[in-house]
N, C-alpha and C positions, 0 to 999 in steps of 0.2 A: 521080697524084700520091701522093708519099710522103714519109716522115720518113726523111732520111738518117742523122742522129745526134742523141743527146740530150746535150748538152754541160753540164758542171758546172764551177764555179770554185771555187778555194780561197783563202784569205786570202794574200795576197802583200804585204809591206810595199815600197812604192816611194816615190820623191821626187815623183812628178808629181801626186800627188792631195791635195786639201785635206779629205778625209774625216777625221772626228775620229779614228778608229783608226789613220790613217796607212797604210792599205793598201786594197787593191782585190781583187775576185774577178773582175775582167773576163777575165782569161786563162783562158778556158774549155776544156776538153778532153773528147772524146767518151767517154761512159761505156760500160761493158761490162755487158750485161744489162739487166734491166728496171728502170725508175726510177718511183717514185711521184710523182704530181703532184696536188696538191690546193690549195684556196684558203688562203692563208697567214693572212689576217687584215688589219687595218687598217695603212695606210701610217704610217710613222713609229714602228711597234711591231713589224711583222712583215716578214720578209724574202721570199725567194724562194718560188714555189709548187712549186718542183722540189726534191725531197729531195737533200740533199747538195750543194746549190748555195748558196754563201755571199754574202750581200749585205753589203757593208762600210760602205756609207753609206745609212742608212735615211732621211736627210732627203729624198733624191732618188729612190731606187730601192726596189722591193719594194712590198709591199701587194697587196691583191685586184685593184686595176685594173692593176697591172704585175706580175702573178704570173709571166708567161711571155713571154719575147721570142723572136721567130722572125725569121729571115732567110733568104732564098732562095739557094740555091747558085748559081743564074743570076747574081745580082747580086754574090756573091763572085767568080765567074768574071770578070764584067765589070770589077771593080776590079782584078783581077790583071793584065788587059790594060792597064789605065790606070797602073797603079803599077809594072808590070814586076816582080812579086814573086809568090811563092805565098802563098796564103791558105788554111789548112787549116779545115775545119769548126770552129766556135767562135771563129774569129779575132776578130769583130766583137763578141764577148761575147754571142753568141746562145745561147740554151738549146737551141732547135730550129733545124737546118738542114734546109730542105725542098728538095725537087725537083719540078718541074712545077706548082707553085702559085703564082699572081700575088699575092704578099704585099701588095705596094704597092697593087695595084688592089683588095684586099679592101675591103669596105665596113665601116664602123663597125657593129658589131652582127652583123656575118656569124658564124657558127658553124661550127667545124671538128669533126669526129669524127676523133681521132687513135687508131688501135688500136681495139680492140673496146670500151672504156668511156669513155676520157676525152673530155669535151666542153668546148671552149674557145669564148670569144667575144672578137673584136677590140674593143679599146677606143681605141686611139691609135697613133701612130707614135713613134719614139724619137728624142729631141732629143740631139744629140751634145754632148760636155762635154770638159773639158780632160784628164780621166782617160783618155777614150777617145783623144785625140790623142797623150797621152804613152805609152799602150799600143802605139800602132802606130808612133810615132816618124816620123810624117809632118808636115812644115811645113804651117801653114795648114789642117790637117785639118778643123777644125770648119767653115771655110768651103767647103771642097771638098765635103765630105759634104753639107752643106746645099745647095748649089747642084746637087748630082746629084739630089735631091728623091726618093730611094728609101731610106727610114729603116728599113724593116722594121717589124714590127708587135707591140705589146703585147697581151696577152690576159689576160681573167679566166677563171677555172675555174668551169664551170657544173656539171659532173659530173666527180668525181675518178676517177683510174684510173691504171694502170701502162702505160708505154710503153717501146719500145726503137728503136734504129735498124732501119729495113726495114719499120716499120709503116705501112699505108696512112693517107692523109689524105683524108677527104671533106668537101665543102661541103655541110652539111645544111641550112642556112638562109642565105638572102642578102635583106636588106632591100630595100624598094622605093626608099628614098631614094638620092641619088647621092653621099653624102659618103664618099669613099674614104680609105685612110691617106695616100695622096699628097696630095690635097687638104687634108685635116686638118693634115698637116705644113707645107704652104705657108702656111696660114691662121695658124699660130703662129710662123713664121719670116719669111718673105719677102713675104707678101700679106696684112696684118693685116685688110684690108678684107672678107676672106672669113670671119673669125671668126663673125658672126652666122648664117652658113649652116650652121655645124656643129650649131647647135641642132635641126636637122631629124633628127639621128641619135637625139634622144630620150635616154632613161635609159641607152642603150647606151655613150654617149660617157663617156670617163674623167671622173670627177666634177670634177677640178680645172679641166679644159678647159670644162665646162659653166659654171662660175662665170666663168671668163675670158671666154667669149663672151658671156654675158650683161652682164657689166660693161662690155665694149667696145660692146654694142649700146645699152645705157642711155647711155653717154657721147656717142655719135655719132648718136643719135637714130634708130637702126634699130628695126624691130619685133621684139619678143621674144615668142615663142609660150609 
């Protein structure tokens, strides 16, 4: 398992976003050399955890629980076949393009050592938005991406460090529960009845999703731990 590239986005003014600044950093390009990764701070105030990567809509992106976004090269390859077009590393707005790692099968709370120092923890899957659709220029993209059920993973930074393309990725902790990124994604998109089950992931789950799962459980009478 390894990191193929670290991808950074710069502000670009576009017509397809409703971000207050009128632009997006979703068009990410592989960086040359080492890149520093650290916990950025609270959502709504802080942006990306990846140095040099711009987050242009702090309402929905950035912050400690979404410090880094990872997507598997294998899933990009699958989309290339489906869409009939080339998708370079960073095409889906991911900071980390990985190889040999089951990103969607990762469990919430799973920890990855990337390079010698960086330690990341999986928090949730990515929810597609209109900016993502506009960036790719594919009709009904939000629906298609959702139906595919392979969203890639958001991660928080447990231990900061510098990384670069070619670094090894090692799974150093895998929780006992069965809440994967793919299951969590289905719970918040197409299978709402699964929401209470997400609470089994404990504090590792994205804090906003914890509240969503608890609210659903209270409303529909499920037991909340």
